[in-house]
Structure formats: structure tokens, C-alpha cells
Steps between C-alpha positions, in 0.01 A plus 500: 500500500354666813285196586802274469695723739217498753479123475872486586419716805243246623173581321313176427370475143381140495656178362729543202271276295220757544710787364506610137807340338779713350494581130762599244427871547506465879740219596500593870125435523184705547439394863124507443274242663305328222196453725462871574566594138233259377249624757562863410448410134169332584395798709573750223324281247192480722497879510519517121864607484855370483850613593505722190135604531452626858149480649327817613662687787182481709449126450323323790716211622250388764233375260365150556607387152859515624435259790643194319818692440511607865492132598790424268690794641439381855650161413809670360535704817460196722797344322718759674367445853828346616708782349625775727491787253385443144398687190455479125590704196260567213461829311127419470472569873491867397155436350368245752638636830154570658415129461809394695469771762158361597653155549821615672440784748818697561645397166816696418577601142844565355490717188810474283507798265686509170526767235181480288700473176703210641181313585339577163810393311530177701134420433549556130800268494321226695136534393510697176290787637546855375692755705183710530304210649787419736510858628123507551507174692788627715288804590186300582681237705684755713201729549288208619765392751542846652123545525436165669802447729528779757829638626511260797436195281747574223867566441624647173849417379674584175668236288803723444573515873604134495784586263611802704494365857330158509573422865348822635184467291459131574537566872230770482261253333585223748411730792168591336410134449626380834780288355818448704793689353758232577509386137461842336871560438549164330185542292613844382813349345279319247427828322714517187527836330601335173155345477328838503271520199406806297492813714306820429492834682229760559660707226444206264132498598470865408696458177267217400199725571355268766194666652541742789267288714730197471811705573332668798395164646847358446664795676257463791585131535873577491444756773319248717773243441736756653278544805267782392135394484306823533389537140509149359142404575373837378696469175377145446132571549445678174204365315604233250405559139285231341705191572790472258480801265655820619813636645767335285340570162759766400796270561802544275610135480821590317655639821498178706597304188804723450599473866471121490713480184766715663500284813516189282803637315666598828441149629656355184800731541544383861482139386757558225728684743481208742572257216801703384632517857466122526682457167780727624537291813505183292768639267707614797477154655604338170789745462623417848465128427690538171778696671528231765516229230771688311700535820469126563616423143800730538592337830481157335722621212761624747498170687544304177783728386681432825445125460633510142808694607564242770452220244750663262759529773449136590521400134832679457634336811401155376651563155822614663507188712437281194776663296768534766440246772455151360542351842167647606281248676220555253490243227486627143145387411343621822683830469385550140138424594518752784638766268231431241228527765630836622515629145138395438383664819683819415361504145148446631536790741640721227202427276252581779676829556529562126871596549717592199763262369836524678841441333678175570700487817866588430603211718403262221177370662155529349295598804360827359 
């Protein structure tokens, strides 16, 4: 999400065809340059590691065996020569940052921090890794970044800040990167709170028995994201246990599972509430439409009643003329046909209105 917002502010990421395409679990896209991702994968593989098996913290990235990869990297960089301000996103940068710093003096690093349990849970959903492994990788990745990128080269932000005050946080990042802030306000409107995924708190970390080292590092990063950097580097530079084993081994996985189930149920409740509200609106609209239709029918009935009453009066008049005024200018056959036509019209209207039978007219006519 953050990379997308920065791209909207003017950060060049490369041609769209070079970016990782969206997937079902991330329809808005990953915004990762496939060339940099592939090169980081090659680099980690050359060092005997992978994204989920970090190389040693003191790995030498200047060795001659990495020269072919440096040439590939240089070609990638040259592809951005015409760009004003450019960058790339790849979590693997946390493990390969020294390699890129040698190639790009003055490189600035944006560190987007999320709750360790959120990251571990997301990794489990996407990659099938355990929560313990996800927490350990979160710790290693963030410690490496803080150790390698000094306070002048890095800016720490917290993912949650983009759901609290996206414009302010995005403007702070734009100033750090040297991006113009003309488009910041519009970019900030793209943040949708409804799309916020599972959210954990520090209390949840403690309830789940996440290691004190992870919690301490997380609190230090939060502090730096709020502008306090005095202790972050010191907290990060604790000696890592042997690669992946260690600080998350006492994790109580039932706590995050329970929290996720609760959030899932709350989400379902919100969806059902929205559906019920929509159904209520639909029923209201249909009720209004039905009332309007009934009113139209009643108006039509009244008009037909008036027409029938007028027809009856005319019928009586014609019968009276036929019985008492033989010198009328109407000829007998034409007159009879006219009377019969009026009677049919009246009968048809009566049937449409479903009116009750009326007694014969006392005048002797049959125009009921």
C-alpha cells in the first residue's frame, strides 16, 4: 500500500510490465519490480540463503564472486537514468542492503513497520510458514535494517499511521525522499480503512508470549516512527541467536488464532448488517412503489366511476327521448345502436371495477 501511495506522489517504480502483477490475495498489486526481486533472490542464493533463511549478519557483500550480480544490478539501475526520483520495494532488501548501498551512495531507506504478529500471520496465510518462523524472520529483517541504515539514511514509519492520519504521514515521507507534496493530499484519499487486515496490539504480543526481545525491538521502532531515535539502534544491535531458532520459541499460537477468529466474526457481522440495511432499503423502496401503484389504481377507479355515472345519465336521457319524443331527429336503428354501445361500454367499465349489481332503473330502462 505505501509503495503505491508514493508512486501516486511521483516516485518512479519502472514500467508497469516490470512490476509484479496483482494476485487474488492482493488485488491492488505488490508494486515490486520483478528485476530487483529476481536479483535479490540470486544474491541470497549465492550466499547460501533465501528470503526465509537469512545469510549471516556479517556476510561480505564485496567479494569478487558477486561481481556478475553487480553487473546485473548496474544494468537495472541504468534503466532509471531518465527518472527524476525512483525507488523499488522488496522485503529482501532488509538482507541485501549493504550490496545496494555500495552501488548507490546516499541511498535512502524507508522502513515500514508492522506488528510482528500481523506479519507472521500474513506470512502463514500466504506462504504456509509457522507463526514462530514468521516472528523470527520479522526480528532478523528489522534488526539488520537498523544496524545497516544509519539515522540519516533511514526513515521509520508505522503501518497503522496510514489509517490514523494518512496525509500527515505521507507528507513526512515525501519530505524525507525529496518528493513534491503537491499530490500528497490526493494520494492520501486512496487509503481505505475498510481494507485494513488483521490488527494486533502490544498487549496481544504479550498475551501470546512473544519474546521480550521482539517486543522491545518493536517498541523501539514505534518510538522512532514517532520521531524518537535515541535508543533504536542500541535496541537493535543485540546479538542474534543462531539464525532462525530463538526468541519466538515460547509462542502461544492460540492467542493470535483467537483474535483472528474474533475479527473474522466481527467482519461477518458487519457484512450481514450492511446486507440487512440494503434489504431494508429495498423493502422500503418496494413499499413506496406499491403505495404509488395503489394510489394510481384508486385514481383510475374514480375516473371510471365518474364516466359510468355520466353514461347512465346519458342513457336515461336517450331512453326518455325514445319513449316520449318520437319526433326526435335520431332514427330508430341508429338510436338503438347508440344505446347498445353505451350499455356495452358501461358494462365493461363495471366489470373492470368489479362493481356490484345495481337494481333496474325505475324509469323502465335497462342501463344499470
